[in-house]
N, C-alpha and C positions, 0 to 999 in steps of 0.2 A: 104107090108106084112099085112095080116088081123090080127086084134087083137080080143079079146073077145068082147062080146056085151056091156061090161062096159067100153071098151076102154083100158083095161089093158092087159098085156101079158098073154097068155094062158099057161097052163102046157106044151103043145106040143112045144110052142115057147121056153120056158125056158129050156126044156130038150134038144132041138136042139142046144142051145147055151152053153150047159154044157162044152163041150170040150174047148171052148174059155175061160170060167171062169177058168178051170183047168190049162190053159196055162199061167196064170199070173206068172211072174218070182219069183223064190224062194228067190232071194236076189237082191238088187240093183234096184228095180222098182221105178218109180217116184211118188211123191205126185202130184195128179191132182187137188185136191180142198182142201182148208182150209176154213171151214165154222163155224162161231160162231152162237150161239143161244142167242141173247141178252135177250130175254124173250120167253115165250111159244108162238109157232107159228111164231116167227120172225127168219129171217136168215140174216146173213151178210157174203158175200163171201169176203175173205181177200187176199190181195196180200202178206201179211206177218202176221204170227201169233206168238205170244209169248206163249210158253208153260212154265208153272210155277208149281213147286212142290206143292204149296198150292192151287192155283186158277185153275189149269188145263189149259185150253186155256183161256187166259186173254180176257175178254169181253163176255165170254160164261156164261150161267146161271147155269152150273152144281152145283156150290157150293150153290147158293142162293135158288135153287128150291128144294133141299133136296132129300130124298129118302124114299119110303115106306118100304124098305128092311132093314133099320137100326132101332135099338130100340128107338132112340130119334128123328128119322125123319131127321137127318143130312145127308148131301151128303155122298154117299158110296165111301170110298177111293179107292176101286178097280174098280169103274165104272167112273173114272174121265174123261177119254177120249176114244172115240170109233173110230175105223178104219173100213172102209168097202171096199170091193173089188171094185175098180173103174169100172171094166168091168161089174160087176153086177149092180151097181147103174146107170150106163149109159144106160144099156139095159132095166131095168125095168121101167125107167122113161118115156119112149115113147116120152113125151114132155120134151125136155132138161131143160126147166125152172123149172120142178118139181123135178129135180135130188137132189137139195139141201135140199128138204123136208125129205129126208131119216132120218135126225136127227143125223147123224154121223159127227164129226168134221173134220175127215181126210178121203179123198177118195184116195186110193193108188192102184197102179197097182202092186200088190204083192200077192203071195200065202199066204193067212191067215190061211191055214188049221192047225188043231191041230197037225198033223204030222210035218209040217214045222216049226210051231211056238208054241211049247208047253208052258203052263204057266211057267213064270219065265224067258223066253227069253227076252233079252234086245235088243232094236233097236235104232240105231242112225238115226236121220233125222234132217237135218240142223245142228244146234249146240246143239240140245236137245237130251236127251236119255229118252226113255219110256220103260216100262216093261209090258209084257203080264200078265194079271191076270186071276184068276180062273173063276169068274162068267160068265156063258154063256150069249150071247146077242141074244135074241130070237124074239124081235119085239113086237108090241102091236097093238091095234085096229087102231091106226093112220097109221101104215104101211099098214094095209088092206085097209083103206080108200084111201090112196094115190096111192098104187100100185096093189091092188087087192088080192082076197083070194087065187088065184092060186099061186101068188108070195109068199104069206105068207106060204102056205103049202110046196112050193118048198124049200124055204130057211130053213125050219124046218124039212125037210125030213132027213133020215139018212145021205145021201150024202151031203145035204146042211149044216147039223150041222158039219160034218167032215171038210168041206171046209170053215166053218164059213161064209157062204154067207150072212147071215144077218149082220155080223160084229163081231168085237172082242173088248172086254174091255181091257183097259190098264190104267196105272198110270204113271205120270211123275216122273222120278228119278233124272234127271239133267235138270234144267231150260235152255231154249235157244230159238232160233228163227227158225221157219220153214217157207218155202215159196213153192208155187207150182213150180214143176220142181226139187226140191231137191230129191235126191235118198234116199231110206230107206235101211239100211244095218243091218244085224244081227251082234251082238257082240259075239265072241266066249266066252264060259263060263269062260275061264281062264283069260279073259281080263277085267279089271275094267273099268267102264264108263269113268272115268277121263283119263285113259291111252288111251282109244279108241278115245276120243275127241282130245287129244293132237297130235294124229297121223294123224288127218284129214288134 
């Protein structure tokens, strides 16, 4: 398949793959990658990740790097952990080795759309529980450099935003372990996290 002159996916390629992105399961899809960012520009692909209510993904720099969107520059509590549609990350990477550069800690084969996972939805993955938060995840100049302007425009188009193709912000509400291959399940609103975990 031909790509753009910059080696990245073109808008036409991305639009042709949209049905596949949409076909991600609404519930029960697997975690494909667990990726820590020990420091800026560094990546560590993990066989096992510990999700912590204070640290986020242990070994990731979320807490220490802080945020420009908080008054004191501290890490934003609602941007603790990001998930990306694994079908999208696999497709835009072109070179599989660049997939981890997306910057998201969890790559999951799951429908991340606002309709399927509105803010406040809780998800069990491994022995941890995370909660979808309000802030949108829209990408930055690094995403453009790694995957191209067409990809950036595509994930931030109206359909891209509805499907959260750039990814989704979450926070950890129950600490636990997550591994590639673990399924991600929605918790019914009436079920508390502790009860959901005891039923696993």
